[in-house]
ZATI-360769 format. One record per residue (C-alpha): residue in three letters; x negated, z negated, y negated. Coordinates in steps of 0.05 Angstrom, whole numbers, plus 32768, in hexadecimal, padded with zeros to 4 digits. Each point is the difference from the previous one (the first is absolute). Example, Ala and Ser with C-alpha at 12.3 -4.5 7.8 and 13.67 -1.06 7.14 Angstrom:
# residues 2
ALA7F0A7F64805A
SER7FE5800D7FBB
//
This chain:
# residues 311
UNK7BC78333793D
UNK80237FCD802C
UNK804A8008800F
UNK80377FCC8000
UNK80488003801A
UNK80377FCF7FEE
UNK80347FFD8037
UNK80457FEA7FE8
UNK803A7FFA8032
UNK804480067FDD
UNK80467FF18017
UNK80397FFF7FCD
UNK7FD17FEF7FC6
UNK802280287FC8
UNK80007FC37FD3
UNK7FB57FF68003
UNK7FDD80408017
UNK7FF5801D7FBA
UNK7FE07FBF7FE7
UNK7FD77FFC8040
UNK7FE580477FF5
UNK7FF37FF17FB6
UNK7FD67FC3800F
UNK7FDB80228039
UNK7FF1803C7FD4
UNK7FE57FD37FC9
UNK7FD17FDD8031
UNK7FE78041801F
UNK7FF480207FBC
UNK7FCE7FC87FF2
UNK7FDB800D8041
UNK7FD6803B7FEB
UNK7FD07FF9803A
UNK803680138032
UNK8028803E800F
UNK80427FDE800F
UNK80458010801B
UNK80427FDB800B
UNK8025800B8042
UNK80497FEB7FFB
UNK80227FFC8044
UNK804B80077FF6
UNK801B7FDA803C
UNK804480218003
UNK801A7FE37FBF
UNK804A80087FF3
UNK7FFC7FF57FB4
UNK7FDC802A7FCC
UNK7FBA7FEE8017
UNK7FF28045801E
UNK801780237FC1
UNK7FD67FD47FD3
UNK7FBF80068028
UNK8009804B8007
UNK800680067FB5
UNK7FC17FD67FF8
UNK7FDB802D8031
UNK8015803D7FD9
UNK7FDF7FE57FC1
UNK7FC37FE08021
UNK7FD880278034
UNK7FDE7FBF8016
UNK80427FE6801C
UNK800F80148047
UNK80437FF38023
UNK80137FF88049
UNK804C8002800B
UNK80187FE38042
UNK803C801E8022
UNK80207FBB8002
UNK7FEE7FB77FF7
UNK7FCB7FEF8033
UNK7FE77FBE7FE2
UNK7FC77FE47FD6
UNK7FCA80018035
UNK800B80498015
UNK800080127FB6
UNK7FBC7FDF7FF5
UNK7FE780208041
UNK801580467FE7
UNK7FDB7FF47FBF
UNK7FC07FED8025
UNK8007803B8030
UNK800480307FC5
UNK7FC77FDF7FDA
UNK7FBE80257FFC
UNK7FDF7FD57FCA
UNK7FC37FD38003
UNK802B7FC37FEF
UNK804A7FEF8004
UNK802A7FC97FE1
UNK80427FEC8021
UNK80317FE57FCD
UNK804C7FF97FFC
UNK802980207FC9
UNK80237FBF7FEA
UNK7FC47FEA7FD4
UNK7FFC7FBB8020
UNK7FB98015800F
UNK7FDF80117FBD
UNK7FDF80457FFE
UNK7FD27FE77FC8
UNK7FD37FDC8032
UNK7FEE80408026
UNK7FBE80087FDA
UNK7FEE7FB88013
UNK800F80118049
UNK7FCF803B7FFC
UNK7FCC7FD57FDE
UNK80087FC98034
UNK7FFA8031803A
UNK7FBF801E7FE4
UNK7FE27FBE7FEC
UNK800D7FE28044
UNK7FEF80418024
UNK80417FF78026
UNK803080308021
UNK80417FDC7FF0
UNK80167FD57FC5
UNK80417FDD8012
UNK80287FDE7FC9
UNK80127FB7800A
UNK803D7FE57FDB
UNK7FE77FC57FD9
UNK80447FF77FE0
UNK804480208010
UNK802D80057FC4
UNK804A80128004
UNK80087FEC804A
UNK802D7FCA801B
UNK7FE97FC28023
UNK801C801A8042
UNK7FDB80437FF8
UNK7FBE7FDB7FF4
UNK800D7FD0803A
UNK801180378032
UNK7FC380297FEA
UNK7FD37FC38009
UNK801C7FF38045
UNK7FFB80498013
UNK7FB7800A7FED
UNK7FE97FC08022
UNK8029800F803F
UNK7FE380468003
UNK7FB97FE47FFA
UNK800E7FD1803A
UNK801E8036802C
UNK7FD280397FEE
UNK7FBF80108025
UNK7FDE800F7FBD
UNK7FFF7FD87FC0
UNK8030801B7FCC
UNK7FF57FE97FB8
UNK80357FCF7FE8
UNK803080107FC7
UNK7FEF804A7FFD
UNK802C803D8000
UNK7FF0804A8006
UNK7FE380017FB9
UNK7FB68010800D
UNK7FC780317FF5
UNK7FE38024803D
UNK7FC580308004
UNK7FF880428025
UNK7FE57FDE803F
UNK803E7FD58008
UNK802E803B7FEE
UNK7FE0802A8037
UNK80067FC98034
UNK80487FF07FED
UNK80148049800E
UNK7FEB7FF68049
UNK80377FCD800D
UNK803B801E8024
UNK80317FC5800A
UNK8043800A7FDF
UNK80117FBA7FE8
UNK7FC57FF57FD3
UNK7FF07FBD7FDF
UNK7FCF801E7FCD
UNK7FE07FC27FE4
UNK7FF37FE88048
UNK7FE380438015
UNK7FD180027FC5
UNK7FE87FBA8011
UNK7FF880158049
UNK7FD5803D7FEB
UNK7FCB7FD17FE6
UNK7FC580137FD3
UNK7FF47FD67FC2
UNK80407FE77FE0
UNK80017FD37FC2
UNK80397FDF7FDA
UNK801580087FB8
UNK802C7FC97FE2
UNK803980147FD2
UNK80427FEA7FE4
UNK803D8024801C
UNK8035800E7FCC
UNK804C80048007
UNK80208044800C
UNK8001802A7FC1
UNK804780188011
UNK802E800E803A
UNK800A7FD78040
UNK7FD27FED8038
UNK7FFE8032803A
UNK7FF07FC78031
UNK803F7FD6800B
UNK80007FCB8037
UNK801580328036
UNK7FC6802F7FF2
UNK7FCF7FC77FF9
UNK80137FE68045
UNK7FFA8046801E
UNK7FBC80097FDE
UNK7FE87FBC801A
UNK801880108046
UNK7FDC80438000
UNK7FC07FE07FE5
UNK80017FCA8035
UNK8011802B803C
UNK7FD2803A7FEF
UNK7FC67FD37FEE
UNK80017FC88033
UNK800A7FF2804A
UNK80087FB57FF4
UNK804D80028002
UNK7FF980168049
UNK7FCF7FC7800D
UNK80307FCF7FDE
UNK80398019802C
UNK7FD47FF7803D
UNK7FEE7FBA7FEA
UNK80497FEE7FF6
UNK800F801A8046
UNK7FC87FD5801D
UNK80197FC27FDB
UNK8047800A8018
UNK7FE880068048
UNK7FDC7FBE7FF9
UNK803E7FE07FE2
UNK8029801B803A
UNK7FCF7FE48033
UNK7FFD7FBC7FE0
UNK804C7FFD7FFA
UNK800880138049
UNK7FCF7FC98015
UNK80237FCE7FD2
UNK80448012801F
UNK7FE57FFC8047
UNK7FDB7FBE7FF7
UNK803B7FE47FD9
UNK803080128038
UNK7FD47FDD8033
UNK7FF07FC27FD6
UNK80457FFC7FE1
UNK7FF380057FB4
UNK801C80477FFB
UNK8046801A8009
UNK7FEF8049800B
UNK804580148019
UNK80247FE67FC3
UNK7FCC80157FCC
UNK802380407FEC
UNK7FED7FF97FB6
UNK7FB57FFE800E
UNK8008803C802E
UNK802580277FCB
UNK7FCA7FEF7FCC
UNK7FC98018802F
UNK80268041800F
UNK8009800E7FB6
UNK7FB67FEF7FF2
UNK7FE5802B8038
UNK803080387FEF
UNK7FEB7FFE7FB7
UNK7FB680058012
UNK800E803A802F
UNK802880257FCC
UNK7FC97FF47FCC
UNK7FCB801B8030
UNK802A803C8012
UNK800D800C7FB5
UNK7FB580007FF0
UNK7FF3802F803A
UNK8039802D7FE8
UNK7FE080057FBB
UNK7FBE8017801D
UNK80238031802F
UNK8026801B7FC3
UNK7FBD800C7FDD
UNK7FE58024803D
UNK8040802A8002
UNK7FF680147FB7
UNK7FB78011800B
UNK800E8029803E
UNK8034802A7FDC
UNK7FC880127FD0
UNK802E80127FC6
UNK7FDE800A7FBD
UNK7FFB7FC47FD2
UNK801D80297FC7
UNK801880467FEF
UNK7FEA80207FBF
UNK8036802D7FE2
UNK7FD880197FC5
UNK7FBC7FF97FDF
UNK7FF1800A7FB6
UNK7FBC800F7FE0
UNK7FDB7FFD8042
//
């Protein structure tokens, strides 16, 4: 019999976690061809999430829990779930029920019909999200596709089905700042889309405010692309050309008489500010990459598991 794991990262989801488990359980009970399990990853929650999932695990042996020692973030939580997964297939899904568990059988069916290794879920419609959220998501995905060396499917999240081959290859990745949907795209093999409608949160508040979204976007861009360095180099080259042309203009103007270089303090100040801004931008980009190297060299663990249940 084939095995299936549902990986559910959780952070302060006390308002929704019971309903999430109930719907997942209902779906898995209908999938008689699979021996299934649910892996809840408690990402250092400060509310009653740990207590609720522990109670669930006590009553259902199929539910396994990973408790982090503190909040490490969504991507490390998903990573821990995949690292502890030994099944033939795994579904990554958030606890907030924006991604409907009821389509999991369709994901399995699509994967087998297409003989694929990954079925990634594409948001055909996004309910309960503001115009700004949709706009920034649209800009982010298209920017990432432009900057990335591999094609990353547009309008997708981490909600997807992966098979044993992809799980095994994912476990070989050792970088600390993982951008999971990008890594899975980079791994390759056959990957097919599944269109679905994303619902509004069942309850609770989003765990991705603007600050975390910007941090996530920065991590994704810097870990997955060298183009920011190339852009910085291009800006430096352009500013050098501007400086040369301006020097020639000032020199010729002084000789011919159409330039007043000595009294043109405003233009000089503008150029100083412009060149200074470009230099600071370039140094900032380099600093971000150096920071990433610093984190990788320290080789600290991505997460620390305080306790396991039902493993």
